[in-house]
C-alpha positions in Angstrom: 27.5 -20.2 -16.1 24.2 -20.6 -14.1 25.1 -17.7 -11.9 25.7 -15.5 -14.9 22.3 -16.4 -16.4 20.6 -15.9 -13.0 22.3 -12.5 -12.6 21.2 -11.4 -16.1 17.6 -12.5 -15.4 17.5 -10.6 -12.2 18.9 -7.5 -13.9 16.3 -7.7 -16.7 13.6 -8.1 -14.1 14.8 -5.1 -12.1 15.1 -2.9 -15.2 11.5 -3.9 -16.2 10.1 -3.2 -12.8 11.9 0.2 -12.6 10.8 1.2 -16.1 7.2 0.3 -15.2 7.3 2.4 -12.1 8.7 5.3 -14.0 6.0 4.9 -16.7 3.3 4.9 -14.1 4.7 8.0 -12.3 4.7 9.8 -15.6 1.2 8.8 -16.6 -1.3 11.7 -16.5 -3.8 11.5 -13.6 -7.5 11.8 -14.2 -9.4 14.9 -13.1 -12.7 14.5 -11.3 -15.6 17.0 -11.2 -18.7 17.4 -9.1 -22.0 19.3 -9.4 -22.5 22.1 -6.8 -25.8 22.8 -5.2 -26.8 26.4 -4.5 -25.8 27.9 -1.1 -28.5 29.1 1.2 -27.2 32.6 0.6 -27.7 32.2 -3.1 -31.4 31.4 -2.9 -33.2 34.4 -4.3 -36.7 33.0 -3.7 -38.1 30.7 -1.0 -41.4 28.8 -1.2 -44.0 28.1 1.4 -45.3 24.6 2.0 -47.3 22.9 4.7 -44.9 22.1 7.6 -43.9 18.5 7.9 -44.3 17.7 4.2 -41.8 15.0 3.2 -40.5 14.6 -0.4 -38.5 11.9 -2.0 -36.3 13.0 -5.0 -35.7 10.3 -7.6 -35.2 8.1 -9.4 -33.3 10.3 -11.9 -32.9 8.7 -15.3 -30.3 10.0 -17.7 -29.5 9.1 -21.4 -27.4 6.0 -21.8 -24.7 7.9 -23.5 -24.2 10.0 -20.4 -24.4 7.1 -18.0 -20.6 6.6 -17.7 -17.7 8.1 -15.6 -16.2 10.0 -18.5 -17.6 13.5 -19.2 -19.4 13.4 -22.6 -19.4 16.3 -25.0 -20.6 16.7 -28.6 -19.0 18.4 -31.6 -20.7 20.5 -34.3 -21.3 17.3 -36.4 -23.2 15.7 -33.5 -20.4 13.2 -32.7 -19.8 12.3 -29.1 -16.5 12.6 -27.4 -15.7 10.7 -24.2 -13.0 12.4 -22.1 -10.7 9.8 -20.7 -9.0 12.0 -18.1 -12.0 14.3 -17.2 -14.6 12.3 -15.3 -17.5 12.8 -12.9 -16.7 12.2 -9.2 -19.8 10.1 -8.8 -22.5 8.6 -11.1 -24.2 11.5 -12.9 -27.7 10.4 -12.0 -26.8 10.3 -8.3 -25.1 13.7 -8.6 -28.2 15.3 -10.1 -30.4 13.7 -7.5 -28.2 15.0 -4.7 -28.0 18.5 -6.2 -31.8 18.8 -6.7 -32.4 17.5 -3.2 -30.0 20.1 -1.8 -31.5 22.9 -3.8 -35.1 22.0 -2.7 -34.0 21.9 0.9 -32.6 25.4 0.6 -35.7 26.8 -1.2 -38.4 25.1 0.8 -37.0 25.0 4.4 -40.4 23.9 5.9 -40.3 20.5 4.1 -37.9 17.6 4.5 -36.2 16.1 1.4 -34.6 12.7 0.9 -32.8 11.2 -2.1 -34.7 8.1 -3.4 -34.7 5.4 -2.3 -35.1 6.4 1.3 -36.0 4.4 4.4 -39.4 2.7 3.9 -40.4 3.8 7.5 -40.2 7.5 6.4 -43.8 8.7 5.7 -43.1 10.3 2.3 -45.9 12.6 0.9 -44.6 13.3 -2.6 -42.1 11.7 -4.9 -40.4 13.7 -7.6 -39.3 11.6 -10.6 -37.1 13.1 -13.3 -36.3 11.7 -16.7 -33.5 13.6 -18.4 -34.5 13.2 -22.1 -31.6 15.1 -23.5 -28.3 16.3 -22.1 -26.0 17.7 -24.8 -23.0 20.0 -24.2 -20.4 21.6 -26.4 -17.3 23.1 -24.7 -17.3 26.0 -27.1 -21.0 26.7 -26.9 -23.9 25.8 -24.6 -25.4 23.0 -22.6 -28.9 21.9 -23.3 -30.9 20.0 -20.7 -34.4 18.7 -21.4 -36.3 16.9 -18.7 -39.7 15.3 -18.2 -40.5 15.3 -14.6 -43.5 14.3 -12.4 -44.8 14.7 -8.9 -46.5 11.6 -7.4 -48.7 11.4 -4.4 -47.1 8.5 -2.6 -50.1 7.5 -0.5 -52.6 7.2 -3.5 -49.8 6.4 -6.0 -51.4 8.9 -8.4 -49.5 11.3 -10.6 -50.4 14.9 -9.6 -48.6 16.6 -12.5 -46.1 16.0 -15.2 -44.1 18.7 -16.9 -41.4 19.1 -19.6 -38.7 21.6 -19.0 -35.9 22.8 -21.2 -32.9 24.8 -20.1 -29.9 26.2 -22.0 -26.8 27.6 -20.3 -23.5 28.8 -21.6 -20.4 26.8 -20.9 -18.0 29.5 -19.5 -15.1 29.0 -19.2 -15.0 26.7 -22.2 -13.6 23.7 -20.3 -14.9 20.9 -18.2 -15.1 23.0 -15.1 -17.3 25.4 -17.0 -19.4 22.4 -18.2 -19.9 21.2 -14.6 -21.0 24.8 -13.7 -23.4 25.0 -16.6 -25.0 21.6 -15.6 -25.3 22.8 -12.0 -27.0 26.0 -13.2 -29.5 24.0 -15.3 -30.3 21.8 -12.4 -30.8 24.9 -10.3 -33.3 26.2 -12.8 -35.1 22.8 -12.8 -35.1 22.8 -9.0 -36.9 26.2 -8.9 -39.7 24.9 -11.2 -40.1 21.8 -9.0 -40.1 23.9 -5.8 -42.8 26.2 -7.2 -45.0 23.3 -8.2 -44.6 21.5 -4.9 -45.7 24.7 -3.1 -48.7 25.0 -5.3 -49.7 21.3 -4.8 -49.5 21.9 -1.0 -52.2 24.5 -1.3 -54.3 22.7 -3.9 -57.6 21.4 -2.4 -57.7 18.7 -5.2 -54.4 17.2 -4.3 -55.9 14.4 -2.2 -57.9 13.4 -5.2 -54.8 13.0 -7.4 -56.1 15.3 -10.1 -53.4 15.5 -12.8 -51.8 18.9 -13.5 -51.4 18.3 -17.2 -48.4 18.4 -19.4 -46.8 21.8 -20.2 -43.5 22.9 -21.8 -41.3 25.3 -20.0 -38.2 26.7 -21.6 -35.4 28.2 -19.5 -33.7 31.2 -20.8 -30.1 31.3 -22.0 -27.9 32.4 -19.2 -24.4 33.9 -19.4 
């Protein structure tokens, strides 16, 4: 009798384990996406800067609703959708910092760029701080990125300029790969603005005095 009960228990356990394995093998696997920095061959314009300038990029702040592994989209009613199987391959703020750093390295080859925080022994000249105020995307329409960003003189700890930039890019194709490409394109546009301002600051005789550059609004055009 005991042997029969034991055999039944083992059989039930075996079937449970087997069904669990089959269930796991049939479960859909998540898909991971990354942002892609521009290749050196894609750089249409390079900027001159004093040789040896060192720039730290970050921190990058993003809205709380985007600070998660799942890719977040918005419908026409403004409701957020969190994709459970389509996720970022790394924290989105880190991805944006890495992408901007790579773009700036390609556009300003005379300078050295590091992702914040960098080694305290590195004599950083400028720090670029980016606050992504708005990051909304619809798979069937566009992506909107609004950022407030500043350049800080690290030695004097004075803000040299602050700007507000706005970019809108089409999501094409209308899927999560297209969304990742649209965000990469928006960050490319932002990187160009930052590169241009860093080049200007390098030539500005007032930069050592920490004279603010003022607050301006720049709107990026809608790209295909």
